[in-house]
C-alpha positions as CSV (number, residue, x, y, z in Angstrom):
1,X,0.0,0.0,0.0
2,X,1.4,3.4,-1.0
3,X,2.2,6.0,1.6
4,X,-0.1,8.9,2.2
5,X,1.1,12.4,1.8
6,X,1.9,14.6,4.9
7,X,3.1,18.1,4.0
8,X,5.2,20.5,5.9
9,X,4.7,24.2,5.2
10,X,7.8,26.2,4.2
11,X,9.6,28.4,6.7
12,X,9.0,31.3,4.4
13,X,5.2,30.9,4.2
14,X,3.4,34.2,4.2
15,X,0.0,34.3,6.0
16,X,-1.4,36.5,3.2
17,X,-0.1,34.8,0.1
18,X,0.6,31.2,1.1
19,X,-3.1,30.0,1.6
20,X,-3.7,30.5,-2.1
21,X,-0.7,28.3,-2.9
22,X,-1.8,25.7,-0.4
23,X,-5.3,25.6,-1.9
24,X,-3.8,24.9,-5.3
25,X,-1.6,22.1,-3.8
26,X,-4.6,20.5,-2.0
27,X,-6.6,20.7,-5.2
28,X,-3.9,18.8,-7.1
29,X,-3.2,16.0,-4.6
30,X,-4.8,14.1,-1.8
31,X,-3.1,15.1,1.5
32,X,-3.7,13.5,4.8
33,X,-2.1,16.1,7.1
34,X,-0.3,19.4,7.2
35,X,2.3,20.5,9.7
36,X,2.6,24.2,10.1
37,X,6.3,24.8,10.5
38,X,7.1,27.4,13.1
39,X,10.6,28.4,12.0
40,X,11.8,31.6,13.6
41,X,8.4,33.3,13.7
42,X,7.1,35.2,16.7
43,X,4.1,33.8,18.5
44,X,1.8,36.4,16.9
45,X,3.1,35.7,13.4
46,X,2.9,31.9,13.9
47,X,-0.6,32.2,15.2
48,X,-1.7,34.2,12.2
49,X,-0.2,31.7,9.8
50,X,-1.5,28.7,11.6
51,X,-5.1,30.1,11.7
52,X,-5.0,30.7,7.9
53,X,-3.7,27.2,7.3
54,X,-6.3,25.6,9.7
55,X,-9.0,27.3,7.6
56,X,-7.7,26.1,4.3
57,X,-6.5,22.6,5.3
58,X,-9.6,21.6,7.2
59,X,-11.8,22.9,4.4
60,X,-10.0,20.4,2.1
61,X,-10.4,17.6,4.6
62,X,-6.8,17.6,5.9
63,X,-5.7,17.3,9.5
64,X,-3.8,20.5,10.5
65,X,-1.1,20.2,13.1
66,X,0.7,23.0,14.9
67,X,4.2,22.7,16.3
68,X,4.9,22.4,20.0
69,X,1.9,24.3,21.3
70,X,-1.1,22.4,22.6
71,X,-2.8,25.5,23.9
72,X,-2.6,27.1,20.4
73,X,-4.0,23.9,18.8
74,X,-7.0,24.1,21.1
75,X,-7.5,27.8,20.6
76,X,-7.4,27.7,16.8
77,X,-9.4,24.5,16.5
78,X,-6.5,22.7,14.9
79,X,-6.5,18.9,14.7
80,X,-3.5,18.4,17.0
81,X,0.1,19.1,17.8
82,X,3.5,17.9,16.5
83,X,5.9,17.7,19.4
84,X,9.6,18.1,18.7
85,X,10.6,18.0,22.4
86,X,11.5,15.2,24.8
87,X,9.3,12.6,26.5
88,X,8.1,15.2,29.1
89,X,6.9,17.5,26.3
90,X,5.1,14.5,24.7
91,X,3.5,13.5,28.0
92,X,2.3,17.1,28.5
93,X,0.7,17.3,25.1
94,X,-0.9,13.9,25.4
95,X,-2.4,15.0,28.8
96,X,-3.7,18.2,27.3
97,X,-5.1,17.0,24.0
98,X,-5.9,13.3,24.0
99,X,-8.1,11.6,23.1
100,X,-9.9,14.3,21.1
101,X,-6.9,15.7,19.2
102,X,-3.8,14.2,17.5
103,X,-0.4,14.2,19.2
104,X,2.6,13.3,17.0
105,X,6.2,12.9,18.1
106,X,9.2,14.2,16.1
107,X,12.9,14.5,16.7
108,X,13.3,10.7,16.8
109,X,17.0,10.0,16.6
110,X,17.3,6.4,17.7
111,X,15.4,3.2,18.3
112,X,15.4,4.1,22.0
113,X,13.8,7.5,21.2
114,X,11.2,5.8,19.0
115,X,10.2,3.2,21.6
116,X,10.1,5.7,24.4
117,X,7.8,8.0,22.3
118,X,5.7,5.0,21.1
119,X,4.8,4.1,24.7
120,X,3.3,7.5,25.3
121,X,0.0,7.2,23.4
122,X,1.1,9.2,20.4
123,X,-0.7,9.0,17.0
124,X,2.4,8.9,14.8
125,X,6.2,9.1,14.9
126,X,8.0,11.5,12.6
127,X,11.4,10.4,11.4
128,X,13.8,12.9,9.7
129,X,14.1,16.7,9.5
130,X,11.2,19.0,8.7
131,X,13.5,20.7,6.2
132,X,17.1,20.5,4.9
133,X,19.1,17.5,3.8
134,X,17.7,14.0,3.7
135,X,18.7,11.8,6.6
136,X,19.3,8.2,5.5
137,X,19.6,7.1,9.1
138,X,16.1,8.5,9.7
139,X,14.8,6.4,6.8
140,X,16.3,3.3,8.2
141,X,14.6,4.0,11.6
142,X,11.3,4.7,9.9
143,X,11.4,1.5,7.9
144,X,12.3,-0.5,11.1
145,X,9.5,1.1,13.0
146,X,6.9,0.7,10.3
147,X,7.8,-3.0,9.9
148,X,7.7,-3.7,13.7
149,X,5.0,-1.5,15.3
150,X,1.5,-0.4,14.7
151,X,1.8,3.3,15.4
152,X,2.1,5.0,12.0
153,X,5.6,6.2,10.8
154,X,6.0,9.5,9.0
155,X,9.2,9.6,6.9
156,X,10.3,13.2,6.2
157,X,12.2,13.4,3.0
158,X,12.8,17.2,2.2
159,X,14.4,16.2,-1.1
160,X,11.6,13.6,-2.1
161,X,10.8,13.0,-5.7
162,X,7.6,11.2,-6.9
163,X,9.7,8.1,-7.5
164,X,11.3,8.0,-4.0
165,X,7.9,8.8,-2.4
166,X,6.3,6.0,-4.4
167,X,8.7,3.4,-3.0
168,X,8.7,4.5,0.6
169,X,7.5,1.5,2.7
170,X,6.0,3.6,5.5
171,X,2.5,4.9,6.3
172,X,3.2,8.6,5.5
173,X,5.8,10.5,3.5
174,X,6.3,14.1,4.6
175,X,7.1,16.5,1.8
176,X,8.7,19.9,2.4
177,X,11.5,21.6,0.4
178,X,11.0,19.7,-2.9
179,X,7.3,20.5,-2.9
180,X,7.6,24.2,-2.6
181,X,9.2,24.8,-6.0
182,X,8.3,27.3,-8.6
183,X,5.1,25.2,-9.4
184,X,3.9,23.6,-6.1
185,X,0.5,22.5,-7.5
186,X,2.1,20.7,-10.5
187,X,4.7,19.2,-8.2
188,X,2.0,17.9,-5.9
189,X,0.1,16.5,-8.9
190,X,3.2,14.5,-9.8
191,X,3.4,13.1,-6.3
192,X,-0.3,12.2,-6.3
193,X,0.0,10.4,-9.7
194,X,3.0,8.5,-8.5
195,X,1.3,7.4,-5.3
196,X,-1.8,6.0,-7.0
197,X,-2.2,2.3,-6.6
198,X,-1.3,0.4,-9.7
């Protein structure tokens, strides 16, 4: 079964212009979830961006996740939170949001990290960076996790191509840098076509 698409917004996303780009991407491809990347934004700027993306993403039937802020997820009516912190941060998010909202765990650097997070009632484990160079070690971890455990694995491949996404043996492939090219909608359509069952 082909992986589903999980997209990460670019660090440069502008709350005024980006929603239009996102709508075009969501019209071109079936996307399961969107992670609103915080980057270096202030709290006010991030809130504004996340609100815009919640409106667009949920309108297209996507789960929209904010980064590391359970209170903001609740306030904006987002679908959940992506936790990049340690086990204590994951536990706090689970306590605040479960069972009604999604809690995902990122920053998984080892099998020990994965197993620790997997015991904390999370909905997915996110392997690899949200942006930047591809991490082959993260891919190995994601494949091991997906083959061994039931909690879904998200493999983040910022440099993904339709061909590499098509062959990923995980539940979700996260797209970031390679999606936000000069023509994001056309790029998304290429991924969608590649991911269709044969």
